[in-house]
Biopython code that builds the backbone (N, CA, C, O; Angstrom):
import numpy as np
from Bio.PDB.StructureBuilder import StructureBuilder

atoms = [
    (1, "MET", "N", (0.823, -1.187, 0.000)),
    (1, "MET", "CA", (0.000, 0.000, 0.000)),
    (1, "MET", "C", (0.870, 1.255, 0.000)),
    (1, "MET", "O", (0.573, 2.221, -0.702)),
    (2, "LEU", "N", (1.931, 1.237, 0.779)),
    (2, "LEU", "CA", (2.782, 2.416, 0.871)),
    (2, "LEU", "C", (3.465, 2.726, -0.462)),
    (2, "LEU", "O", (3.623, 3.892, -0.823)),
    (3, "GLY", "N", (3.864, 1.695, -1.185)),
    (3, "GLY", "CA", (4.488, 1.908, -2.491)),
    (3, "GLY", "C", (3.546, 2.587, -3.471)),
    (3, "GLY", "O", (3.961, 3.465, -4.227)),
    (4, "THR", "N", (2.287, 2.188, -3.462)),
    (4, "THR", "CA", (1.321, 2.812, -4.373)),
    (4, "THR", "C", (1.004, 4.245, -3.952)),
    (4, "THR", "O", (0.831, 5.116, -4.805)),
    (5, "LEU", "N", (0.928, 4.497, -2.645)),
    (5, "LEU", "CA", (0.659, 5.861, -2.178)),
    (5, "LEU", "C", (1.799, 6.806, -2.530)),
    (5, "LEU", "O", (1.569, 7.907, -3.031)),
    (6, "VAL", "N", (3.020, 6.377, -2.270)),
    (6, "VAL", "CA", (4.180, 7.216, -2.592)),
    (6, "VAL", "C", (4.271, 7.420, -4.096)),
    (6, "VAL", "O", (4.539, 8.527, -4.562)),
    (7, "GLY", "N", (4.048, 6.349, -4.858)),
    (7, "GLY", "CA", (4.091, 6.453, -6.312)),
    (7, "GLY", "C", (3.051, 7.410, -6.863)),
    (7, "GLY", "O", (3.348, 8.194, -7.764)),
    (8, "ALA", "N", (1.843, 7.357, -6.337)),
    (8, "ALA", "CA", (0.782, 8.258, -6.806)),
    (8, "ALA", "C", (1.107, 9.705, -6.471)),
    (8, "ALA", "O", (0.897, 10.594, -7.297)),
    (9, "ALA", "N", (1.616, 9.950, -5.273)),
    (9, "ALA", "CA", (1.950, 11.319, -4.882)),
    (9, "ALA", "C", (3.080, 11.882, -5.737)),
    (9, "ALA", "O", (3.009, 13.024, -6.192)),
    (10, "VAL", "N", (4.104, 11.096, -5.953)),
    (10, "VAL", "CA", (5.250, 11.577, -6.726)),
    (10, "VAL", "C", (4.880, 11.742, -8.195)),
    (10, "VAL", "O", (5.281, 12.721, -8.824)),
    (11, "ALA", "N", (4.126, 10.806, -8.748)),
    (11, "ALA", "CA", (3.738, 10.898, -10.161)),
    (11, "ALA", "C", (2.807, 12.075, -10.406)),
    (11, "ALA", "O", (2.772, 12.609, -11.515)),
    (12, "THR", "N", (2.059, 12.487, -9.402)),
    (12, "THR", "CA", (1.152, 13.624, -9.552)),
    (12, "THR", "C", (1.911, 14.944, -9.620)),
    (12, "THR", "O", (1.527, 15.839, -10.372)),
    (13, "TYR", "N", (2.983, 15.075, -8.842)),
    (13, "TYR", "CA", (3.645, 16.367, -8.715)),
    (13, "TYR", "C", (4.981, 16.484, -9.447)),
    (13, "TYR", "O", (5.474, 17.597, -9.635)),
    (14, "PHE", "N", (5.583, 15.363, -9.867)),
    (14, "PHE", "CA", (6.899, 15.415, -10.489)),
    (14, "PHE", "C", (6.894, 14.696, -11.830)),
    (14, "PHE", "O", (6.093, 13.791, -12.064)),
    (15, "GLU", "N", (7.801, 15.113, -12.704)),
    (15, "GLU", "CA", (8.013, 14.419, -13.965)),
    (15, "GLU", "C", (8.741, 13.103, -13.691)),
    (15, "GLU", "O", (9.416, 12.946, -12.673)),
    (16, "LEU", "N", (8.590, 12.178, -14.610)),
    (16, "LEU", "CA", (9.223, 10.876, -14.453)),
    (16, "LEU", "C", (10.707, 10.968, -14.807)),
    (16, "LEU", "O", (11.064, 11.154, -15.970)),
    (17, "HIS", "N", (11.556, 10.837, -13.805)),
    (17, "HIS", "CA", (13.005, 10.807, -13.968)),
    (17, "HIS", "C", (13.567, 9.793, -12.981)),
    (17, "HIS", "O", (12.860, 9.324, -12.089)),
    (18, "ALA", "N", (14.817, 9.466, -13.144)),
    (18, "ALA", "CA", (15.455, 8.486, -12.260)),
    (18, "ALA", "C", (15.615, 9.024, -10.841)),
    (18, "ALA", "O", (15.519, 8.262, -9.878)),
    (19, "LEU", "N", (15.858, 10.318, -10.701)),
    (19, "LEU", "CA", (16.082, 10.891, -9.367)),
    (19, "LEU", "C", (14.852, 10.768, -8.452)),
    (19, "LEU", "O", (14.999, 10.295, -7.325)),
    (20, "PRO", "N", (13.644, 11.174, -8.887)),
    (20, "PRO", "CA", (12.481, 10.981, -8.003)),
    (20, "PRO", "C", (12.214, 9.506, -7.687)),
    (20, "PRO", "O", (11.819, 9.168, -6.571)),
    (21, "PHE", "N", (12.431, 8.633, -8.674)),
    (21, "PHE", "CA", (12.232, 7.207, -8.426)),
    (21, "PHE", "C", (13.215, 6.698, -7.386)),
    (21, "PHE", "O", (12.831, 5.981, -6.461)),
    (22, "GLY", "N", (14.482, 7.067, -7.533)),
    (22, "GLY", "CA", (15.499, 6.639, -6.564)),
    (22, "GLY", "C", (15.224, 7.178, -5.169)),
    (22, "GLY", "O", (15.395, 6.468, -4.178)),
    (23, "LEU", "N", (14.798, 8.437, -5.093)),
    (23, "LEU", "CA", (14.465, 9.021, -3.787)),
    (23, "LEU", "C", (13.281, 8.307, -3.139)),
    (23, "LEU", "O", (13.249, 8.124, -1.922)),
    (24, "CYS", "N", (12.318, 7.910, -3.953)),
    (24, "CYS", "CA", (11.153, 7.201, -3.412)),
    (24, "CYS", "C", (11.553, 5.833, -2.877)),
    (24, "CYS", "O", (11.079, 5.418, -1.820)),
    (25, "VAL", "N", (12.411, 5.140, -3.589)),
    (25, "VAL", "CA", (12.889, 3.837, -3.104)),
    (25, "VAL", "C", (13.666, 4.029, -1.807)),
    (25, "VAL", "O", (13.548, 3.225, -0.883)),
    (26, "PHE", "N", (14.455, 5.088, -1.738)),
    (26, "PHE", "CA", (15.199, 5.403, -0.519)),
    (26, "PHE", "C", (14.252, 5.704, 0.640)),
    (26, "PHE", "O", (14.473, 5.254, 1.764)),
    (27, "ILE", "N", (13.194, 6.470, 0.360)),
    (27, "ILE", "CA", (12.206, 6.792, 1.400)),
    (27, "ILE", "C", (11.504, 5.522, 1.888)),
    (27, "ILE", "O", (11.274, 5.356, 3.085)),
    (28, "LEU", "N", (11.168, 4.636, 0.960)),
    (28, "LEU", "CA", (10.562, 3.361, 1.370)),
    (28, "LEU", "C", (11.526, 2.566, 2.244)),
    (28, "LEU", "O", (11.112, 1.935, 3.217)),
    (29, "GLY", "N", (12.804, 2.597, 1.898)),
    (29, "GLY", "CA", (13.812, 1.901, 2.712)),
    (29, "GLY", "C", (13.925, 2.487, 4.104)),
    (29, "GLY", "O", (14.019, 1.748, 5.084)),
    (30, "LEU", "N", (13.916, 3.810, 4.202)),
    (30, "LEU", "CA", (13.964, 4.451, 5.520)),
    (30, "LEU", "C", (12.723, 4.117, 6.340)),
    (30, "LEU", "O", (12.810, 3.876, 7.544)),
    (31, "THR", "N", (11.572, 4.107, 5.681)),
    (31, "THR", "CA", (10.333, 3.749, 6.368)),
    (31, "THR", "C", (10.411, 2.316, 6.891)),
    (31, "THR", "O", (9.960, 2.026, 7.999)),
    (32, "ARG", "N", (10.984, 1.429, 6.088)),
    (32, "ARG", "CA", (11.143, 0.037, 6.506)),
    (32, "ARG", "C", (12.036, -0.063, 7.741)),
    (32, "ARG", "O", (11.749, -0.831, 8.659)),
    (33, "ILE", "N", (13.116, 0.713, 7.760)),
    (33, "ILE", "CA", (14.041, 0.672, 8.903)),
    (33, "ILE", "C", (13.366, 1.231, 10.161)),
    (33, "ILE", "O", (13.473, 0.646, 11.239)),
    (34, "VAL", "N", (12.677, 2.354, 10.019)),
    (34, "VAL", "CA", (12.038, 3.004, 11.174)),
    (34, "VAL", "C", (10.942, 2.120, 11.763)),
    (34, "VAL", "O", (10.805, 2.031, 12.983)),
    (35, "THR", "N", (10.162, 1.465, 10.901)),
    (35, "THR", "CA", (9.047, 0.649, 11.385)),
    (35, "THR", "C", (9.431, -0.797, 11.665)),
    (35, "THR", "O", (8.595, -1.586, 12.106)),
    (36, "HIS", "N", (10.693, -1.152, 11.413)),
    (36, "HIS", "CA", (11.185, -2.523, 11.614)),
    (36, "HIS", "C", (10.340, -3.533, 10.837)),
    (36, "HIS", "O", (10.016, -4.608, 11.342)),
    (37, "SER", "N", (9.993, -3.174, 9.619)),
    (37, "SER", "CA", (9.178, -4.032, 8.763)),
    (37, "SER", "C", (10.029, -5.125, 8.146)),
    (37, "SER", "O", (11.259, -5.095, 8.194)),
    (38, "ASP", "N", (9.340, -6.080, 7.570)),
    (38, "ASP", "CA", (9.990, -7.183, 6.888)),
    (38, "ASP", "C", (10.612, -6.706, 5.583)),
    (38, "ASP", "O", (10.077, -5.812, 4.927)),
    (39, "LEU", "N", (11.740, -7.298, 5.207)),
    (39, "LEU", "CA", (12.409, -6.929, 3.962)),
    (39, "LEU", "C", (11.574, -7.288, 2.739)),
    (39, "LEU", "O", (11.661, -6.618, 1.709)),
    (40, "LEU", "N", (10.772, -8.331, 2.844)),
    (40, "LEU", "CA", (9.921, -8.734, 1.731)),
    (40, "LEU", "C", (8.872, -7.661, 1.422)),
    (40, "LEU", "O", (8.570, -7.407, 0.256)),
    (41, "GLY", "N", (8.326, -7.039, 2.450)),
    (41, "GLY", "CA", (7.365, -5.953, 2.253)),
    (41, "GLY", "C", (8.001, -4.763, 1.551)),
    (41, "GLY", "O", (7.357, -4.107, 0.732)),
    (42, "TYR", "N", (9.266, -4.480, 1.867)),
    (42, "TYR", "CA", (9.993, -3.407, 1.195)),
    (42, "TYR", "C", (10.139, -3.718, -0.291)),
    (42, "TYR", "O", (9.992, -2.836, -1.137)),
    (43, "GLY", "N", (10.426, -4.964, -0.597)),
    (43, "GLY", "CA", (10.546, -5.370, -2.004)),
    (43, "GLY", "C", (9.235, -5.212, -2.750)),
    (43, "GLY", "O", (9.212, -4.697, -3.868)),
    (44, "PHE", "N", (8.150, -5.648, -2.145)),
    (44, "PHE", "CA", (6.842, -5.504, -2.782)),
    (44, "PHE", "C", (6.451, -4.030, -2.925)),
    (44, "PHE", "O", (5.854, -3.636, -3.927)),
    (45, "GLY", "N", (6.788, -3.225, -1.924)),
    (45, "GLY", "CA", (6.519, -1.794, -2.024)),
    (45, "GLY", "C", (7.299, -1.163, -3.162)),
    (45, "GLY", "O", (6.779, -0.299, -3.868)),
    (46, "GLY", "N", (8.537, -1.584, -3.346)),
    (46, "GLY", "CA", (9.347, -1.084, -4.449)),
    (46, "GLY", "C", (8.791, -1.480, -5.809)),
    (46, "GLY", "O", (8.815, -0.695, -6.757)),
    (47, "VAL", "N", (8.291, -2.708, -5.889)),
    (47, "VAL", "CA", (7.687, -3.169, -7.151)),
    (47, "VAL", "C", (6.427, -2.360, -7.455)),
    (47, "VAL", "O", (6.222, -1.927, -8.589)),
    (48, "ALA", "N", (5.589, -2.159, -6.447)),
    (48, "ALA", "CA", (4.366, -1.362, -6.653)),
    (48, "ALA", "C", (4.719, 0.071, -7.049)),
    (48, "ALA", "O", (4.081, 0.656, -7.924)),
    (49, "LEU", "N", (5.728, 0.621, -6.406)),
    (49, "LEU", "CA", (6.187, 1.968, -6.747)),
    (49, "LEU", "C", (6.656, 2.029, -8.196)),
    (49, "LEU", "O", (6.310, 2.955, -8.929)),
    (50, "ALA", "N", (7.443, 1.042, -8.604)),
    (50, "ALA", "CA", (7.950, 1.022, -9.976)),
    (50, "ALA", "C", (6.813, 0.911, -10.985)),
    (50, "ALA", "O", (6.846, 1.565, -12.027)),
    (51, "ILE", "N", (5.819, 0.099, -10.691)),
    (51, "ILE", "CA", (4.696, -0.052, -11.615)),
    (51, "ILE", "C", (3.921, 1.257, -11.745)),
    (51, "ILE", "O", (3.544, 1.657, -12.846)),
    (52, "VAL", "N", (3.689, 1.913, -10.623)),
    (52, "VAL", "CA", (2.926, 3.165, -10.669)),
    (52, "VAL", "C", (3.722, 4.266, -11.372)),
    (52, "VAL", "O", (3.163, 5.040, -12.148)),
    (53, "LEU", "N", (5.024, 4.333, -11.099)),
    (53, "LEU", "CA", (5.823, 5.421, -11.666)),
    (53, "LEU", "C", (6.304, 5.165, -13.089)),
    (53, "LEU", "O", (6.363, 6.091, -13.897)),
    (54, "LEU", "N", (6.648, 3.922, -13.404)),
    (54, "LEU", "CA", (7.339, 3.661, -14.657)),
    (54, "LEU", "C", (6.445, 3.173, -15.789)),
    (54, "LEU", "O", (6.836, 3.246, -16.954)),
    (55, "VAL", "N", (5.261, 2.680, -15.471)),
    (55, "VAL", "CA", (4.368, 2.211, -16.525)),
    (55, "VAL", "C", (3.706, 3.423, -17.176)),
    (55, "VAL", "O", (3.159, 4.277, -16.478)),
    (56, "PRO", "N", (3.750, 3.508, -18.513)),
    (56, "PRO", "CA", (3.084, 4.644, -19.170)),
    (56, "PRO", "C", (1.591, 4.652, -18.835)),
    (56, "PRO", "O", (0.937, 3.609, -18.859)),
    (57, "ARG", "N", (1.070, 5.812, -18.529)),
    (57, "ARG", "CA", (-0.328, 5.890, -18.108)),
    (57, "ARG", "C", (-1.115, 6.826, -19.012)),
    (57, "ARG", "O", (-0.595, 7.796, -19.563)),
    (58, "THR", "N", (-2.374, 6.493, -19.134)),
    (58, "THR", "CA", (-3.274, 7.340, -19.913)),
    (58, "THR", "C", (-4.213, 8.119, -19.004)),
    (58, "THR", "O", (-4.880, 9.055, -19.446)),
    (59, "GLY", "N", (-4.263, 7.734, -17.740)),
    (59, "GLY", "CA", (-5.138, 8.410, -16.781)),
    (59, "GLY", "C", (-4.310, 9.032, -15.675)),
    (59, "GLY", "O", (-3.081, 9.050, -15.748)),
    (60, "PRO", "N", (-4.976, 9.541, -14.654)),
    (60, "PRO", "CA", (-4.269, 10.138, -13.518)),
    (60, "PRO", "C", (-3.478, 9.085, -12.739)),
    (60, "PRO", "O", (-3.839, 7.909, -12.724)),
    (61, "ALA", "N", (-2.403, 9.520, -12.097)),
    (61, "ALA", "CA", (-1.527, 8.604, -11.356)),
    (61, "ALA", "C", (-2.260, 7.931, -10.206)),
    (61, "ALA", "O", (-2.018, 6.758, -9.923)),
    (62, "TRP", "N", (-3.153, 8.657, -9.537)),
    (62, "TRP", "CA", (-3.858, 8.058, -8.401)),
    (62, "TRP", "C", (-4.725, 6.894, -8.862)),
    (62, "TRP", "O", (-4.930, 5.939, -8.112)),
    (63, "GLN", "N", (-5.235, 6.963, -10.082)),
    (63, "GLN", "CA", (-6.077, 5.887, -10.597)),
    (63, "GLN", "C", (-5.239, 4.630, -10.863)),
    (63, "GLN", "O", (-5.671, 3.519, -10.558)),
    (64, "ILE", "N", (-4.061, 4.807, -11.423)),
    (64, "ILE", "CA", (-3.155, 3.678, -11.650)),
    (64, "ILE", "C", (-2.773, 3.060, -10.309)),
    (64, "ILE", "O", (-2.761, 1.837, -10.172)),
    (65, "ALA", "N", (-2.460, 3.897, -9.319)),
    (65, "ALA", "CA", (-2.086, 3.401, -7.991)),
    (65, "ALA", "C", (-3.244, 2.641, -7.347)),
    (65, "ALA", "O", (-3.042, 1.583, -6.753)),
    (66, "PHE", "N", (-4.447, 3.180, -7.466)),
    (66, "PHE", "CA", (-5.618, 2.499, -6.898)),
    (66, "PHE", "C", (-5.856, 1.153, -7.560)),
    (66, "PHE", "O", (-6.153, 0.167, -6.886)),
    (67, "HIS", "N", (-5.724, 1.112, -8.892)),
    (67, "HIS", "CA", (-5.912, -0.162, -9.597)),
    (67, "HIS", "C", (-4.862, -1.175, -9.178)),
    (67, "HIS", "O", (-5.176, -2.349, -8.984)),
    (68, "ARG", "N", (-3.630, -0.739, -9.037)),
    (68, "ARG", "CA", (-2.561, -1.660, -8.607)),
    (68, "ARG", "C", (-2.844, -2.181, -7.205)),
    (68, "ARG", "O", (-2.708, -3.378, -6.949)),
    (69, "PHE", "N", (-3.233, -1.298, -6.300)),
    (69, "PHE", "CA", (-3.541, -1.712, -4.935)),
    (69, "PHE", "C", (-4.707, -2.702, -4.916)),
    (69, "PHE", "O", (-4.675, -3.687, -4.179)),
    (70, "THR", "N", (-5.729, -2.442, -5.723)),
    (70, "THR", "CA", (-6.890, -3.325, -5.784)),
    (70, "THR", "C", (-6.510, -4.691, -6.347)),
    (70, "THR", "O", (-6.942, -5.719, -5.826)),
    (71, "GLU", "N", (-5.707, -4.706, -7.407)),
    (71, "GLU", "CA", (-5.276, -5.975, -8.002)),
    (71, "GLU", "C", (-4.509, -6.824, -7.002)),
    (71, "GLU", "O", (-4.746, -8.026, -6.884)),
    (72, "VAL", "N", (-3.597, -6.200, -6.289)),
    (72, "VAL", "CA", (-2.798, -6.939, -5.306)),
    (72, "VAL", "C", (-3.678, -7.418, -4.159)),
    (72, "VAL", "O", (-3.508, -8.540, -3.684)),
    (73, "SER", "N", (-4.605, -6.597, -3.711)),
    (73, "SER", "CA", (-5.503, -6.989, -2.621)),
    (73, "SER", "C", (-6.373, -8.177, -3.013)),
    (73, "SER", "O", (-6.586, -9.084, -2.208)),
    (74, "ILE", "N", (-6.874, -8.179, -4.240)),
    (74, "ILE", "CA", (-7.666, -9.324, -4.716)),
    (74, "ILE", "C", (-6.799, -10.570, -4.753)),
    (74, "ILE", "O", (-7.244, -11.644, -4.349)),
    (75, "GLY", "N", (-5.571, -10.442, -5.228)),
    (75, "GLY", "CA", (-4.659, -11.584, -5.263)),
    (75, "GLY", "C", (-4.368, -12.140, -3.881)),
    (75, "GLY", "O", (-4.305, -13.356, -3.703)),
    (76, "ILE", "N", (-4.192, -11.271, -2.909)),
    (76, "ILE", "CA", (-3.959, -11.717, -1.531)),
    (76, "ILE", "C", (-5.187, -12.435, -1.000)),
    (76, "ILE", "O", (-5.070, -13.472, -0.348)),
    (77, "GLY", "N", (-6.368, -11.886, -1.275)),
    (77, "GLY", "CA", (-7.603, -12.527, -0.817)),
    (77, "GLY", "C", (-7.789, -13.910, -1.418)),
    (77, "GLY", "O", (-8.172, -14.845, -0.715)),
    (78, "VAL", "N", (-7.521, -14.051, -2.715)),
    (78, "VAL", "CA", (-7.640, -15.356, -3.367)),
    (78, "VAL", "C", (-6.623, -16.330, -2.785)),
    (78, "VAL", "O", (-6.950, -17.492, -2.546)),
    (79, "ALA", "N", (-5.405, -15.877, -2.556)),
    (79, "ALA", "CA", (-4.387, -16.748, -1.973)),
    (79, "ALA", "C", (-4.783, -17.209, -0.571)),
    (79, "ALA", "O", (-4.560, -18.366, -0.214)),
    (80, "LEU", "N", (-5.363, -16.322, 0.216)),
    (80, "LEU", "CA", (-5.807, -16.704, 1.562)),
    (80, "LEU", "C", (-6.948, -17.715, 1.504)),
    (80, "LEU", "O", (-6.994, -18.650, 2.303)),
    (81, "MET", "N", (-7.873, -17.528, 0.553)),
    (81, "MET", "CA", (-8.966, -18.487, 0.410)),
    (81, "MET", "C", (-8.425, -19.863, 0.017)),
    (81, "MET", "O", (-8.874, -20.879, 0.547)),
    (82, "PHE", "N", (-7.468, -19.897, -0.904)),
    (82, "PHE", "CA", (-6.886, -21.173, -1.305)),
    (82, "PHE", "C", (-6.127, -21.826, -0.156)),
    (82, "PHE", "O", (-6.126, -23.052, -0.040)),
    (83, "SER", "N", (-5.489, -21.040, 0.684)),
    (83, "SER", "CA", (-4.753, -21.626, 1.803)),
    (83, "SER", "C", (-5.701, -22.241, 2.832)),
    (83, "SER", "O", (-5.319, -23.171, 3.543)),
    (84, "VAL", "N", (-6.925, -21.735, 2.919)),
    (84, "VAL", "CA", (-7.920, -22.319, 3.817)),
    (84, "VAL", "C", (-8.545, -23.557, 3.187)),
    (84, "VAL", "O", (-8.708, -24.579, 3.855)),
    (85, "VAL", "N", (-8.892, -23.475, 1.920)),
    (85, "VAL", "CA", (-9.564, -24.567, 1.227)),
    (85, "VAL", "C", (-8.606, -25.720, 0.943)),
    (85, "VAL", "O", (-8.994, -26.886, 1.015)),
    (86, "TRP", "N", (-7.369, -25.399, 0.624)),
    (86, "TRP", "CA", (-6.397, -26.407, 0.216)),
    (86, "TRP", "C", (-5.125, -26.224, 1.048)),
    (86, "TRP", "O", (-4.121, -25.724, 0.543)),
    (87, "PRO", "N", (-5.165, -26.634, 2.340)),
    (87, "PRO", "CA", (-4.025, -26.380, 3.218)),
    (87, "PRO", "C", (-2.806, -27.224, 2.816)),
    (87, "PRO", "O", (-2.930, -28.300, 2.231)),
    (88, "GLU", "N", (-1.651, -26.700, 3.150)),
    (88, "GLU", "CA", (-0.411, -27.398, 2.854)),
    (88, "GLU", "C", (-0.217, -28.528, 3.859)),
    (88, "GLU", "O", (-0.425, -28.351, 5.060)),
    (89, "ARG", "N", (0.180, -29.679, 3.355)),
    (89, "ARG", "CA", (0.417, -30.808, 4.256)),
    (89, "ARG", "C", (1.831, -30.748, 4.802)),
    (89, "ARG", "O", (2.758, -30.268, 4.150)),
    (90, "GLU", "N", (1.963, -31.249, 6.012)),
    (90, "GLU", "CA", (3.287, -31.295, 6.617)),
    (90, "GLU", "C", (4.080, -32.427, 6.011)),
    (90, "GLU", "O", (3.509, -33.412, 5.544)),
    (91, "ALA", "N", (5.386, -32.295, 6.015)),
    (91, "ALA", "CA", (6.265, -33.314, 5.427)),
    (91, "ALA", "C", (6.116, -34.635, 6.183)),
    (91, "ALA", "O", (6.060, -34.660, 7.413)),
    (92, "GLY", "N", (6.055, -35.724, 5.428)),
    (92, "GLY", "CA", (5.965, -37.039, 6.025)),
    (92, "GLY", "C", (4.544, -37.504, 6.284)),
    (92, "GLY", "O", (4.345, -38.628, 6.747)),
    (93, "THR", "N", (3.551, -36.674, 6.000)),
    (93, "THR", "CA", (2.164, -37.056, 6.195)),
    (93, "THR", "C", (1.567, -37.481, 4.875)),
    (93, "THR", "O", (1.853, -36.882, 3.838)),
    (94, "SER", "N", (0.745, -38.505, 4.902)),
    (94, "SER", "CA", (0.117, -38.979, 3.671)),
    (94, "SER", "C", (-1.256, -38.421, 3.500)),
    (94, "SER", "O", (-1.926, -38.721, 2.512)),
]
sb = StructureBuilder()
sb.init_structure("model")
sb.init_model(0)
sb.init_chain("A")
sb.init_seg("    ")
for serial, (resi, resn, name, xyz) in enumerate(atoms, 1):
    if name == "N":
        sb.init_residue(resn, " ", resi, " ")
    sb.init_atom(name, np.array(xyz, "f"), 0.0, 1.0, " ", f" {name:<3s}", serial, name[0])
structure = sb.get_structure()
């Protein structure tokens, strides 16, 4: 979520260049350190940021960010449903 929010804010106010993108990745990294978040979440935030900032858009940046957030949220929900319906078996169990 944070990657899409930062991406939407930066894409709204700044032109697409390497410097704003690099600064945003740095800001996400600092946020990860301050909040003691998982490194995997930082990676996913960076990917979401890159998609929002680097993919050519025909609409407003906030709309691209919202669509990305919605797509990922649906994917997480489907994965959680599958983990309940089709649980992973422990090793050595038949």
